[in-house]
MDTraj code that builds the backbone (N, CA, C; nanometers):
import mdtraj as md
import numpy as np

residues = "MET CYS PRO LYS LEU ASN ARG LEU ILE VAL LEU VAL THR GLN ILE VAL LEU VAL THR LEU PHE SER VAL SER ALA GLN SER ALA TYR LYS THR TRP ARG LYS GLY ILE GLU SER ALA VAL ARG GLY ASP PHE SER TYR SER LYS LYS GLN PHE ASN ILE ALA LEU ASN GLN ASP LYS THR TYR TYR THR ALA LYS GLN SER LEU MET ILE LEU LYS ASP PHE SER GLN ASN ARG SER ASP SER LEU ALA VAL LEU HIS LEU PHE ARG GLY ILE LEU ALA PHE THR ASP ALA GLU ILE ALA ARG SER ASN MET GLN GLY LYS ASP ALA ASP GLY MET ASP ALA MET PHE GLY ALA SER SER VAL ILE ARG ASN GLN ALA ASP ALA LEU ASN GLU PHE ASP SER SER MET GLN ILE ASP SER THR TYR TYR MET THR HIS ASN PHE ILE GLY MET VAL MET ALA ALA LYS GLY ASP TYR SER GLN ALA ILE ASN LEU TYR ALA LYS ALA ILE SER LEU ASN SER MET SER GLY GLU VAL TYR TYR ASN THR ALA THR ALA TYR TYR PHE GLN ASN GLU ILE ASP SER ALA LYS SER TYR ALA SER LEU ALA ARG LEU LYS GLY TYR SER VAL PRO LYS GLU PHE LEU SER ALA LEU ARG SER LYS".split()
xyz = np.array([
    [0.3321, 3.4363, -2.8688],
    [0.3146, 3.2703, -2.8433],
    [0.1724, 3.2465, -2.9221],
    [0.2146, 3.0422, -3.0018],
    [0.0682, 3.0081, -2.9574],
    [-0.0178, 3.0163, -2.8674],
    [-0.1311, 2.9979, -2.8731],
    [-0.1994, 2.9520, -2.7156],
    [-0.1646, 2.7763, -2.7499],
    [-0.1724, 2.7474, -2.8164],
    [-0.2233, 2.6209, -2.8542],
    [-0.0480, 2.6011, -2.7710],
    [0.0794, 2.6521, -2.7720],
    [0.1699, 2.5680, -2.7687],
    [0.2230, 2.6264, -2.5612],
    [0.1138, 2.7005, -2.5262],
    [0.1495, 2.7473, -2.4583],
    [0.0643, 2.6249, -2.3980],
    [-0.0177, 2.6451, -2.4182],
    [-0.0035, 2.4229, -2.3069],
    [0.0417, 2.3285, -2.3010],
    [0.1768, 2.3938, -2.4845],
    [0.2843, 2.2504, -2.4613],
    [0.3864, 2.2405, -2.3123],
    [0.4595, 2.3448, -2.3396],
    [0.5338, 2.2955, -2.1729],
    [0.4043, 2.2744, -2.1044],
    [0.2411, 2.3564, -2.0447],
    [0.2091, 2.2107, -1.9227],
    [0.2039, 2.1288, -1.9772],
    [0.1784, 2.0438, -2.0593],
    [0.1700, 1.8831, -2.1118],
    [0.3395, 1.8026, -2.1963],
    [0.4370, 1.8637, -2.1302],
    [0.5764, 1.7754, -2.2475],
    [0.5149, 1.6330, -2.2478],
    [0.4548, 1.5368, -2.0826],
    [0.4174, 1.3840, -2.2055],
    [0.2586, 1.3526, -2.1696],
    [0.1734, 1.4726, -2.1854],
    [0.0688, 1.4062, -2.1903],
    [0.0317, 1.4141, -2.0711],
    [0.1018, 1.4226, -1.9344],
    [0.0419, 1.3246, -1.8123],
    [-0.1347, 1.4564, -1.8077],
    [-0.1507, 1.5516, -1.8907],
    [-0.2310, 1.5828, -1.7756],
    [-0.3799, 1.6856, -1.8928],
    [-0.5175, 1.8118, -1.8521],
    [-0.5501, 1.8331, -1.9778],
    [-0.6440, 1.6913, -2.0162],
    [-0.6022, 1.6675, -1.9940],
    [-0.7011, 1.4858, -2.0678],
    [-0.8629, 1.5365, -2.0492],
    [-0.8652, 1.6090, -2.0040],
    [-1.0149, 1.6872, -1.9987],
    [-1.0924, 1.7140, -2.1480],
    [-0.9362, 1.7557, -2.1414],
    [-0.9194, 1.7790, -2.2952],
    [-0.9290, 1.7465, -2.4637],
    [-0.9680, 1.5553, -2.4468],
    [-0.9588, 1.4599, -2.4874],
    [-1.0545, 1.3296, -2.4493],
    [-1.0277, 1.2919, -2.5672],
    [-1.1297, 1.1777, -2.5154],
    [-1.2091, 1.0578, -2.3891],
    [-1.3328, 1.0274, -2.4874],
    [-1.3619, 0.9617, -2.3021],
    [-1.2594, 0.8478, -2.2499],
    [-1.2064, 0.8079, -2.3134],
    [-1.1188, 0.7246, -2.3355],
    [-1.0049, 0.7607, -2.2768],
    [-0.8922, 0.8633, -2.2705],
    [-0.8673, 0.9467, -2.2740],
    [-0.8673, 0.9723, -2.1072],
    [-0.9562, 1.0695, -2.1065],
    [-1.0269, 1.1008, -1.9505],
    [-1.0023, 0.9157, -1.7963],
    [-1.0360, 0.8669, -1.8690],
    [-1.0632, 0.6476, -1.7944],
    [-0.9257, 0.6681, -1.8379],
    [-0.8552, 0.6747, -1.9274],
    [-0.7432, 0.6431, -1.9359],
    [-0.6294, 0.7164, -1.8252],
    [-0.6836, 0.8387, -1.7630],
    [-0.5990, 0.8923, -1.6531],
    [-0.6137, 0.8707, -1.4980],
    [-0.7311, 0.7948, -1.5130],
    [-0.7760, 0.8150, -1.4293],
    [-0.7191, 0.6897, -1.3652],
    [-0.7397, 0.5579, -1.4185],
    [-0.6893, 0.4398, -1.3846],
    [-0.5475, 0.4347, -1.3684],
    [-0.4532, 0.5116, -1.4903],
    [-0.3406, 0.5324, -1.3985],
    [-0.3358, 0.6493, -1.2545],
    [-0.4475, 0.6949, -1.2819],
    [-0.3636, 0.7568, -1.1691],
    [-0.3726, 0.6917, -0.9864],
    [-0.4606, 0.6275, -1.0208],
    [-0.4776, 0.4540, -0.9304],
    [-0.3336, 0.4343, -0.9068],
    [-0.3225, 0.3991, -1.0338],
    [-0.1583, 0.2677, -1.0380],
    [-0.0424, 0.3425, -0.9745],
    [-0.0518, 0.5098, -1.0563],
    [0.0505, 0.6328, -0.9704],
    [0.0633, 0.6121, -0.7783],
    [-0.0821, 0.6360, -0.7436],
    [-0.1167, 0.6365, -0.5838],
    [-0.0768, 0.4762, -0.5456],
    [-0.0540, 0.4539, -0.5958],
    [-0.0215, 0.2912, -0.5140],
    [0.0682, 0.2273, -0.5802],
    [0.1889, 0.3034, -0.6675],
    [0.3676, 0.3351, -0.6860],
    [0.4118, 0.4797, -0.5830],
    [0.3902, 0.4649, -0.4945],
    [0.3645, 0.6180, -0.4194],
    [0.3350, 0.5574, -0.2799],
    [0.3254, 0.4060, -0.3091],
    [0.2747, 0.3548, -0.2046],
    [0.3800, 0.2359, -0.1647],
    [0.3761, 0.2258, -0.2911],
    [0.5301, 0.1100, -0.2917],
    [0.5258, -0.0227, -0.3201],
    [0.3253, -0.0295, -0.3568],
    [0.2618, -0.0896, -0.4312],
    [0.2467, -0.1511, -0.6264],
    [0.4006, -0.2302, -0.6109],
    [0.3953, -0.1754, -0.7765],
    [0.3783, -0.3016, -0.8607],
    [0.3318, -0.3672, -0.8000],
    [0.1837, -0.4675, -0.8484],
    [0.1609, -0.4771, -0.8528],
    [0.0216, -0.3746, -0.7468],
    [-0.1202, -0.3109, -0.8568],
    [-0.0722, -0.2605, -0.9538],
    [0.0096, -0.1221, -0.8847],
    [0.0482, -0.0284, -1.0055],
    [0.0831, -0.0798, -1.1968],
    [0.1720, -0.1714, -1.1820],
    [0.1412, -0.2596, -1.2962],
    [-0.0233, -0.3121, -1.3924],
    [-0.0455, -0.2860, -1.2271],
    [-0.1871, -0.3515, -1.3136],
    [-0.2436, -0.2543, -1.4272],
    [-0.2927, -0.1692, -1.2500],
    [-0.3769, -0.0668, -1.3339],
    [-0.2327, 0.0014, -1.4855],
    [-0.1130, 0.0500, -1.4273],
    [-0.1142, 0.1266, -1.5958],
    [-0.1456, 0.0775, -1.7396],
    [-0.1505, -0.1043, -1.7113],
    [-0.2334, -0.2319, -1.8288],
    [-0.2591, -0.1423, -1.8699],
    [-0.4043, -0.1699, -1.7500],
    [-0.5316, -0.1382, -1.7938],
    [-0.5112, 0.0055, -1.7927],
    [-0.5639, 0.0845, -1.7752],
    [-0.5430, 0.1990, -1.8582],
    [-0.4125, 0.1905, -2.0455],
    [-0.3584, 0.1717, -2.0124],
    [-0.3388, 0.1301, -2.1724],
    [-0.3689, 0.0245, -2.2858],
    [-0.4774, -0.0445, -2.2311],
    [-0.6038, -0.1229, -2.2470],
    [-0.6801, -0.0153, -2.3597],
    [-0.7282, 0.0926, -2.1930],
    [-0.8723, 0.1899, -2.2029],
    [-0.8359, 0.3095, -2.3748],
    [-0.6727, 0.3224, -2.3431],
    [-0.6877, 0.4144, -2.4337],
    [-0.5443, 0.3727, -2.4833],
    [-0.4941, 0.3562, -2.6157],
    [-0.3556, 0.2659, -2.6709],
    [-0.3072, 0.4124, -2.6964],
    [-0.3450, 0.4923, -2.7126],
    [-0.2285, 0.5829, -2.7728],
    [-0.1611, 0.6504, -2.6433],
    [-0.2072, 0.6266, -2.5189],
    [-0.1837, 0.7310, -2.3789],
    [-0.0735, 0.6390, -2.3793],
    [0.0358, 0.7605, -2.3624],
    [0.1974, 0.7408, -2.3772],
    [0.2331, 0.7117, -2.1756],
    [0.1470, 0.8300, -2.0561],
    [0.2052, 0.7851, -1.9767],
    [0.2249, 0.6786, -1.8821],
    [0.1092, 0.5479, -1.9626],
    [0.0928, 0.4690, -1.8676],
    [0.2686, 0.4368, -1.9111],
    [0.1947, 0.3554, -2.0949],
    [0.3431, 0.3333, -2.1226],
    [0.4932, 0.3992, -2.0395],
    [0.5278, 0.4049, -2.0404],
    [0.5868, 0.5273, -1.9871],
    [0.6202, 0.5128, -1.7855],
    [0.4815, 0.4908, -1.7435],
    [0.5021, 0.4127, -1.5994],
    [0.5206, 0.2862, -1.6055],
    [0.5059, 0.1891, -1.6816],
    [0.4634, 0.0382, -1.7146],
    [0.6571, 0.0928, -1.8002],
    [0.7502, 0.1767, -1.8518],
    [0.9041, 0.1256, -1.8675],
    [0.9256, 0.1301, -1.7874],
    [0.9135, 0.2791, -1.6948],
    [0.9882, 0.1960, -1.5172],
    [1.0137, 0.0788, -1.4756],
    [0.9126, 0.1095, -1.4515],
    [0.9086, -0.0173, -1.3585],
    [0.9802, -0.1770, -1.3949],
    [0.9144, -0.1683, -1.5237],
    [1.0307, -0.2606, -1.6057],
    [1.2040, -0.3011, -1.5974],
    [1.2711, -0.0943, -1.5908],
    [1.3603, -0.1194, -1.5703],
    [1.3826, -0.1261, -1.4377],
    [1.3125, -0.0899, -1.3507],
    [1.3673, -0.1329, -1.2257],
    [1.3370, -0.2618, -1.1884],
    [1.2776, -0.3227, -1.2726],
    [1.2387, -0.5170, -1.1733],
    [1.4682, -0.5459, -1.3025],
    [1.4552, -0.4695, -1.3968],
    [1.5469, -0.5613, -1.4747],
    [1.6575, -0.5176, -1.4504],
    [1.6406, -0.4097, -1.4313],
    [1.7989, -0.3506, -1.4308],
    [1.8788, -0.3522, -1.3417],
    [1.7899, -0.2338, -1.2488],
    [1.7621, -0.1750, -1.1591],
    [1.7093, -0.2736, -0.9777],
    [1.7869, -0.2201, -0.8700],
    [1.7454, -0.3278, -0.7517],
    [1.6981, -0.2636, -0.6269],
    [1.7461, -0.1229, -0.5846],
    [1.6929, -0.0730, -0.4988],
    [1.5363, 0.0086, -0.5853],
    [1.4737, -0.0468, -0.4704],
    [1.3322, -0.0410, -0.4698],
    [1.2413, 0.1161, -0.4745],
    [1.3386, 0.1969, -0.3763],
    [1.3562, 0.3067, -0.2847],
    [1.3306, 0.4447, -0.3172],
    [1.4223, 0.4125, -0.4661],
    [1.4989, 0.5020, -0.5796],
    [1.3871, 0.5084, -0.6620],
    [1.2573, 0.4399, -0.7109],
    [1.1726, 0.3928, -0.7889],
    [1.0305, 0.4586, -0.6740],
    [1.0296, 0.3817, -0.6370],
    [0.9819, 0.4382, -0.4561],
    [1.0105, 0.5879, -0.5253],
    [1.1016, 0.6829, -0.5233],
    [1.0935, 0.8503, -0.4524],
    [1.0673, 0.8455, -0.6327],
    [1.0151, 0.8503, -0.7114],
    [1.1065, 0.8808, -0.8246],
    [0.8427, 0.8864, -0.8981],
    [0.9002, 0.7867, -0.8257],
    [0.6987, 0.7751, -0.8116],
    [0.6049, 0.8686, -0.7999],
    [0.6597, 0.9234, -0.6243],
    [0.6374, 1.0046, -0.6104],
    [0.6319, 1.1202, -0.6189],
    [0.7815, 1.2051, -0.7077],
    [0.8303, 1.2803, -0.7366],
    [0.7497, 1.3133, -0.9208],
    [0.7026, 1.2195, -0.9140],
    [0.6106, 1.2030, -1.0771],
    [0.4299, 1.2028, -1.0894],
    [0.4172, 1.2241, -0.9348],
    [0.2755, 1.2541, -0.9072],
    [0.2631, 1.3863, -0.8175],
    [0.3489, 1.4492, -0.7231],
    [0.4267, 1.5693, -0.7116],
    [0.3943, 1.7506, -0.9079],
    [0.4603, 1.6432, -0.9641],
    [0.4553, 1.7112, -1.0393],
    [0.3368, 1.7308, -1.1372],
    [0.2931, 1.6373, -1.1770],
    [0.1642, 1.6017, -1.2193],
    [0.0642, 1.6915, -1.1671],
    [0.0612, 1.7258, -1.0164],
    [-0.0899, 1.8429, -0.9674],
    [0.0672, 1.9869, -0.9846],
    [0.1467, 1.9629, -0.9540],
    [0.1905, 2.0860, -1.0087],
    [0.0853, 2.1429, -1.1776],
    [0.1398, 2.0400, -1.2382],
    [0.0864, 2.0860, -1.4299],
    [-0.0425, 2.0682, -1.4283],
    [-0.2219, 2.0698, -1.2767],
    [-0.2861, 2.0793, -1.3153],
    [-0.3504, 2.1868, -1.3000],
    [-0.2797, 2.1957, -1.1275],
    [-0.3607, 2.3188, -1.0514],
    [-0.2339, 2.4337, -1.1738],
    [-0.1839, 2.4143, -1.2589],
    [-0.0992, 2.5319, -1.3715],
    [-0.1778, 2.5424, -1.5191],
    [-0.2604, 2.4500, -1.5086],
    [-0.2975, 2.4030, -1.6246],
    [-0.4557, 2.5051, -1.5852],
    [-0.5391, 2.4042, -1.4709],
    [-0.5984, 2.4612, -1.4226],
    [-0.6861, 2.6067, -1.3875],
    [-0.5330, 2.6959, -1.3921],
    [-0.4872, 2.7717, -1.3637],
    [-0.4969, 2.8506, -1.5630],
    [-0.4142, 2.8191, -1.5770],
    [-0.5144, 2.9037, -1.7795],
    [-0.6544, 2.8587, -1.7770],
    [-0.6332, 2.7622, -1.6892],
    [-0.7958, 2.7373, -1.8746],
    [-0.8813, 2.8643, -1.7990],
    [-0.8793, 2.9178, -1.6340],
    [-1.0291, 3.0089, -1.6652],
    [-0.9397, 3.1937, -1.6391],
    [-1.0499, 3.2759, -1.5725],
    [-0.9548, 3.3838, -1.5773],
    [-0.9552, 3.3500, -1.3965],
    [-0.8728, 3.3604, -1.3344],
    [-0.8558, 3.2888, -1.2204],
    [-0.7744, 3.4594, -1.1502],
    [-0.8195, 3.5021, -1.0252],
    [-0.7634, 3.6127, -1.0009],
    [-0.8262, 3.6698, -0.8218],
    [-0.6969, 3.6797, -0.7225],
    [-0.7207, 3.7186, -0.5860],
    [-0.7199, 3.6059, -0.5306],
    [-0.7719, 3.6013, -0.4408],
    [-0.7693, 3.3933, -0.3892],
    [-0.7696, 3.3037, -0.4344],
    [-0.7738, 3.2124, -0.5794],
    [-0.7623, 3.1546, -0.6621],
    [-0.6600, 3.1656, -0.6700],
    [-0.6240, 3.2500, -0.7630],
    [-0.5199, 3.3070, -0.8391],
    [-0.3791, 3.2602, -0.7475],
    [-0.3751, 3.2603, -0.6350],
    [-0.2927, 3.3748, -0.5342],
    [-0.3057, 3.1536, -0.4935],
    [-0.3897, 3.0649, -0.4610],
    [-0.3650, 2.9451, -0.4270],
    [-0.3403, 2.8795, -0.5245],
    [-0.3900, 2.8696, -0.6496],
    [-0.2818, 2.7542, -0.8016],
    [-0.1400, 2.7894, -0.7928],
    [-0.1109, 2.9558, -0.7710],
    [0.0198, 2.9448, -0.8077],
    [0.1254, 2.8619, -0.6780],
    [0.0043, 2.9189, -0.5164],
    [0.1195, 2.7899, -0.4351],
    [0.1031, 2.6543, -0.3961],
    [-0.0602, 2.6428, -0.5830],
    [0.0176, 2.5049, -0.5295],
    [0.1217, 2.4111, -0.6696],
    [0.1437, 2.5410, -0.7680],
    [0.2013, 2.5536, -0.8662],
    [0.3834, 2.4793, -0.7393],
    [0.3664, 2.6111, -0.7030],
    [0.5317, 2.5675, -0.6339],
    [0.5459, 2.5039, -0.5547],
    [0.4906, 2.4777, -0.4738],
    [0.4870, 2.3863, -0.3313],
    [0.4278, 2.2206, -0.4849],
    [0.4005, 2.2449, -0.4953],
    [0.4398, 2.0970, -0.5862],
    [0.5400, 2.0281, -0.6593],
    [0.5691, 2.1573, -0.7176],
    [0.7427, 2.1418, -0.7847],
    [0.8388, 2.1028, -0.6671],
    [0.8196, 2.1652, -0.5605],
    [0.8791, 2.1941, -0.4505],
    [0.9672, 1.9994, -0.4335],
    [0.7812, 1.9579, -0.4245],
    [0.8234, 1.8490, -0.3694],
    [0.8213, 1.7701, -0.4672],
    [0.8381, 1.8118, -0.6171],
    [0.8607, 1.6596, -0.6907],
    [1.0004, 1.7160, -0.7199],
    [1.0845, 1.7590, -0.7483],
    [1.2711, 1.8295, -0.7297],
    [1.3490, 1.7522, -0.5884],
    [1.2084, 1.7221, -0.4690],
    [1.2576, 1.6704, -0.3323],
    [1.2636, 1.5355, -0.3616],
    [1.1310, 1.4697, -0.4442],
    [1.1649, 1.3627, -0.5120],
    [1.3135, 1.3315, -0.6073],
    [1.2765, 1.3725, -0.6910],
    [1.3769, 1.3963, -0.7743],
    [1.4887, 1.3104, -0.7055],
    [1.5488, 1.4483, -0.5873],
    [1.7044, 1.4271, -0.5498],
    [1.7174, 1.3004, -0.4909],
    [1.6265, 1.2676, -0.4263],
    [1.6190, 1.1516, -0.3317],
    [1.6004, 1.0778, -0.3958],
    [1.5351, 1.0434, -0.4729],
    [1.5929, 0.9408, -0.5981],
    [1.7713, 0.9376, -0.7171],
    [1.8241, 1.1041, -0.7391],
    [1.9038, 0.9919, -0.7682],
    [2.0344, 1.0418, -0.6429],
    [1.9941, 1.0738, -0.5604],
    [2.0580, 1.0795, -0.4451],
    [2.1387, 0.8843, -0.4358],
    [2.0107, 0.8039, -0.4266],
    [1.9947, 0.6855, -0.4382],
    [2.1099, 0.5854, -0.5394],
    [2.0473, 0.5894, -0.7322],
    [2.0966, 0.5942, -0.8536],
    [2.0628, 0.7190, -0.9497],
    [2.1851, 0.7761, -0.9271],
    [2.1804, 0.8929, -1.0354],
    [2.2509, 0.8441, -1.1502],
    [2.2598, 0.7210, -1.2031],
    [2.3051, 0.6817, -1.3439],
    [2.1529, 0.6277, -1.4052],
    [1.9871, 0.6691, -1.3735],
    [1.8476, 0.6692, -1.4621],
    [1.7999, 0.8129, -1.5542],
    [1.8364, 0.7276, -1.6426],
    [1.8191, 0.8927, -1.7082],
    [1.6926, 0.9711, -1.7480],
    [1.5855, 0.8730, -1.7138],
    [1.4466, 0.9358, -1.6232],
    [1.3877, 1.0281, -1.4915],
    [1.4881, 0.9688, -1.4568],
    [1.5336, 1.1139, -1.3316],
    [1.5475, 1.2496, -1.3393],
    [1.7419, 1.2353, -1.4367],
    [1.6779, 1.3296, -1.5441],
    [1.5857, 1.4451, -1.6319],
    [1.5924, 1.3501, -1.6294],
    [1.4792, 1.3681, -1.8106],
    [1.3929, 1.4774, -1.7191],
    [1.2692, 1.4122, -1.5419],
    [1.1945, 1.4560, -1.5147],
    [1.2348, 1.6163, -1.4312],
    [1.3701, 1.6050, -1.3503],
    [1.4343, 1.6553, -1.3793],
    [1.4133, 1.7818, -1.4782],
    [1.5146, 1.8082, -1.5774],
    [1.4574, 1.8445, -1.6848],
    [1.2758, 1.9406, -1.6966],
    [1.1994, 1.8150, -1.6701],
    [1.0655, 1.9095, -1.7540],
    [1.0603, 1.9470, -1.6130],
    [1.0611, 1.9546, -1.4941],
    [1.0328, 2.0509, -1.4012],
    [1.0617, 2.1899, -1.3518],
    [1.1959, 2.1887, -1.4970],
    [1.2419, 2.2862, -1.4580],
    [1.2165, 2.4088, -1.5985],
    [1.1887, 2.3223, -1.6905],
    [1.1700, 2.3307, -1.7975],
    [1.0016, 2.4582, -1.7605],
    [0.8873, 2.3790, -1.6563],
    [0.8010, 2.4195, -1.6061],
    [0.8363, 2.5298, -1.5516],
    [0.9072, 2.5695, -1.4590],
    [0.9672, 2.6897, -1.4241],
    [0.9976, 2.7606, -1.5120],
    [1.0460, 2.7416, -1.6001],
    [1.0770, 2.8930, -1.7238],
    [1.2440, 2.8645, -1.7472],
    [1.2878, 2.7914, -1.6765],
    [1.5281, 2.7390, -1.6934],
    [1.4841, 2.7032, -1.7790],
    [1.5505, 2.6731, -1.8821],
    [1.4972, 2.6420, -2.0524],
    [1.6224, 2.5306, -2.0825],
    [1.7438, 2.7203, -2.0488],
    [1.8647, 2.6399, -2.0604],
    [1.8796, 2.5406, -1.9257],
    [1.9043, 2.5419, -1.7976],
    [1.9079, 2.4142, -1.7369],
    [1.8618, 2.2986, -1.7145],
    [1.6700, 2.2878, -1.7316],
    [1.6350, 2.2456, -1.8344],
    [1.7173, 2.0811, -2.0211],
    [1.7602, 2.1777, -2.0806],
    [1.8130, 2.1565, -2.2105],
    [1.9397, 2.1109, -2.1379],
    [2.0577, 2.1077, -2.0850],
    [2.1770, 2.0031, -2.0059],
    [2.0526, 1.9876, -1.9511],
    [1.9871, 1.8770, -1.8525],
    [1.9635, 1.7689, -1.8136],
    [1.8440, 1.7439, -1.8963],
    [1.8638, 1.7598, -2.0195],
    [1.7398, 1.6532, -2.0629],
    [1.9666, 1.5949, -2.1560],
    [2.0202, 1.6767, -2.1476],
    [2.1611, 1.6409, -2.2413],
    [2.2397, 1.5173, -2.1363],
    [2.1850, 1.5298, -2.0612],
    [2.2345, 1.4415, -1.9119],
    [2.1542, 1.2502, -1.9303],
    [2.0618, 1.3071, -1.8863],
    [1.9640, 1.2345, -1.9513],
    [1.9844, 1.1300, -2.0953],
    [2.0227, 1.2129, -2.2189],
    [2.0162, 1.1482, -2.3574],
    [2.1793, 1.0997, -2.3335],
    [2.2832, 1.1418, -2.2668],
    [2.3651, 1.0165, -2.2565],
    [2.3942, 0.9339, -2.1507],
    [2.2762, 0.8801, -2.1487],
    [2.2644, 0.8030, -2.0435],
    [2.1335, 0.6544, -2.1086],
    [2.0591, 0.6969, -2.1898],
    [2.0712, 0.6307, -2.2590],
    [2.0088, 0.6642, -2.4455],
    [2.0624, 0.7215, -2.5444],
    [2.0291, 0.7736, -2.6774],
    [1.9700, 0.7173, -2.7103],
    [1.8761, 0.6308, -2.7063],
    [1.7028, 0.5451, -2.7928],
    [1.5476, 0.6662, -2.7302],
    [1.5579, 0.6751, -2.6562],
    [1.4645, 0.8057, -2.5044],
    [1.4195, 0.8920, -2.6382],
    [1.3079, 0.9075, -2.7326],
    [1.1998, 0.9767, -2.7576],
    [1.2048, 1.0107, -2.7533],
    [1.1772, 1.0561, -2.6489],
    [1.0616, 1.1787, -2.5539],
    [1.1791, 1.2860, -2.4589],
    [1.2697, 1.2192, -2.4306],
    [1.4063, 1.3224, -2.4034],
    [1.4084, 1.4299, -2.5211],
    [1.4183, 1.3244, -2.6449],
    [1.4519, 1.4507, -2.7390],
    [1.3575, 1.5339, -2.7360],
    [1.2317, 1.4378, -2.7614],
    [1.1044, 1.6115, -2.8057],
    [1.0875, 1.6880, -2.7009],
    [1.1528, 1.7042, -2.5328],
    [1.1136, 1.7812, -2.3886],
    [1.2491, 1.8451, -2.4674],
    [1.3811, 1.8134, -2.5086],
    [1.4909, 1.8851, -2.6109],
    [1.4118, 1.9656, -2.6598],
    [1.3270, 1.9560, -2.7638],
    [1.2906, 2.0171, -2.9016],
    [1.1867, 2.1036, -2.8296],
    [1.1321, 2.1064, -2.7548],
    [1.0144, 2.2097, -2.6996],
    [1.0942, 2.2910, -2.5847],
    [1.2188, 2.2733, -2.5438],
    [1.3185, 2.3771, -2.4428],
    [1.4080, 2.4656, -2.6017],
    [1.3876, 2.4304, -2.6428],
    [1.4552, 2.4655, -2.7473],
    [1.3939, 2.5676, -2.8385],
    [1.2180, 2.5886, -2.8184],
    [1.1179, 2.6120, -2.8659],
    [1.1208, 2.7470, -2.7929],
    [1.1075, 2.7218, -2.6200],
    [1.0102, 2.8063, -2.5735],
    [1.3061, 2.8927, -2.5878],
    [1.2417, 2.9138, -2.6219],
    [1.4716, 2.9434, -2.5826],
    [1.4067, 3.0952, -2.7578],
    [1.3302, 2.9842, -2.8450],
    [1.2567, 3.0934, -2.9988],
    [1.4057, 3.0373, -3.0253],
    [1.5205, 2.9095, -3.0404],
    [1.6528, 2.8591, -3.1220],
    [1.5913, 2.7199, -3.2020],
    [1.5556, 2.7690, -3.2942],
    [1.4379, 2.6984, -3.3979],
    [1.4981, 2.5619, -3.5030],
    [1.5794, 2.5639, -3.5059],
    [1.6129, 2.5564, -3.5540],
    [1.6464, 2.4017, -3.5154],
    [1.7950, 2.4519, -3.3668],
    [1.8095, 2.3357, -3.2828],
    [1.6477, 2.2598, -3.2573],
    [1.5715, 2.2703, -3.2019],
    [1.4318, 2.2219, -3.1836],
    [1.4038, 2.1698, -3.2821],
    [1.3867, 2.1990, -3.4048],
    [1.3040, 2.1406, -3.4805],
    [1.4459, 2.0023, -3.4999],
    [1.5566, 2.0020, -3.5452],
    [1.6608, 1.9282, -3.5299],
    [1.6021, 1.7884, -3.4139],
    [1.5445, 1.8312, -3.3598],
    [1.5758, 1.7078, -3.1653],
    [1.4002, 1.6841, -3.2316],
    [1.3149, 1.7286, -3.2630],
    [1.2290, 1.6895, -3.3043],
    [1.1831, 1.6123, -3.4181],
    [1.3051, 1.6354, -3.4884],
    [1.3567, 1.5211, -3.6817],
    [1.3375, 1.3646, -3.5493],
    [1.4645, 1.3667, -3.4126],
    [1.5114, 1.3094, -3.3623],
    [1.4512, 1.1695, -3.3217],
    [1.3427, 1.2637, -3.2550],
    [1.2260, 1.2606, -3.1928],
    [1.1733, 1.1347, -3.1877],
    [1.0967, 1.2134, -3.3767],
    [1.0838, 1.0941, -3.4260],
    [1.1186, 0.9543, -3.5023],
    [1.2594, 1.0156, -3.4941],
    [1.3116, 0.8840, -3.5572],
    [1.3250, 0.7928, -3.4477],
    [1.3238, 0.8061, -3.3213],
    [1.3586, 0.6977, -3.2094],
    [1.1861, 0.6348, -3.2085],
    [1.0683, 0.6962, -3.2100],
    [0.9798, 0.6091, -3.2855],
    [0.8777, 0.6942, -3.1750],
    [0.8529, 0.8274, -3.1047],
    [0.7737, 0.9065, -3.0864],
    [0.7220, 1.0366, -3.1282],
    [0.5998, 1.0499, -3.0683],
    [0.4598, 1.0643, -3.1582],
    [0.4794, 1.2189, -3.0719],
    [0.4929, 1.2572, -3.2329],
    [0.5792, 1.4328, -3.1841],
    [0.4314, 1.5647, -3.1891],
    [0.3568, 1.5464, -3.0560],
    [0.2567, 1.6549, -3.1125],
    [0.2165, 1.6967, -3.2592],
    [0.0835, 1.7011, -3.2988],
    [0.1378, 1.7810, -3.4030],
    [0.1165, 1.8696, -3.4129],
    [0.0302, 2.0061, -3.2783],
    [0.0233, 2.1376, -3.2687],
    [0.2103, 2.2087, -3.3089],
    [0.2941, 2.1225, -3.2385],
    [0.3931, 2.1554, -3.2225],
    [0.5001, 2.2051, -3.3488],
    [0.4456, 2.0752, -3.4732],
    [0.5437, 2.0338, -3.5593],
    [0.4320, 2.1278, -3.6350],
    [0.3166, 2.1790, -3.6566],
    [0.2575, 2.2935, -3.6826],
    [0.3287, 2.4249, -3.6481],
    [0.4174, 2.4433, -3.5370],
    [0.4474, 2.6079, -3.4677],
    [0.5374, 2.5750, -3.5357],
    [0.6677, 2.4251, -3.5363],
    [0.7437, 2.4643, -3.6061],
    [0.7835, 2.4561, -3.7611],
    [0.6886, 2.4009, -3.8126],
    [0.7080, 2.4052, -3.9828],
    [0.6662, 2.5254, -4.0085],
    [0.6300, 2.6950, -3.9068],
    [0.5769, 2.7930, -3.9470],
    [0.6605, 2.9072, -3.8752],
    [0.8067, 2.8458, -3.8441],
    [0.8483, 2.9344, -3.8399],
    [0.9583, 2.9714, -3.9811],
])
top = md.Topology()
chain = top.add_chain()
for i, resn in enumerate(residues, 1):
    res = top.add_residue(resn, chain, resSeq=i)
    for name in ("N", "CA", "C"):
        top.add_atom(name, md.element.get_by_symbol(name[0]), res)
traj = md.Trajectory(xyz[None], top)
């Protein structure tokens, strides 16, 4: 498997590994982090301000756009703030799991370091799933919750289950380019290249900026 694509599954929505990118992306991540840490405490007003600042720091920082979209969806179309609170708590836990996993892949960890890293990944993935499930218990019709559960399952290597969850997300909102892209990556790692290409094309049609490394990998198949 291409080494760059090992990172793609870690970085499905470009949340982590920002140290590989520009200074502006690093600043945007730090600001976004402040915002989501406020969101898990229920301070959505401050979170919105930080997400907007992050987007001003790096206009290509998709995660900030995504977080603003979630806040907008709940403020306009949904009434239960507890559902979005659990959703953001799950996003934060999943982010921490992916950071721990990327740190393990970025260096030759062994012994206690490897054990600690693996334990952190497993613990944070479990926390994320618990929070997403709590959000789902309150509001099972929000497509992003299904999308994020799918992302956790993909990170755990259960691509078939991830694809099923992405399909449910698409049935709830067929306009989300991100979910089509996530589906494409899951199919790629199942070596179903034709399906991966199809969903990557749909993601682009929906306006999602598919990473060039992924498109290059698809073209090489």
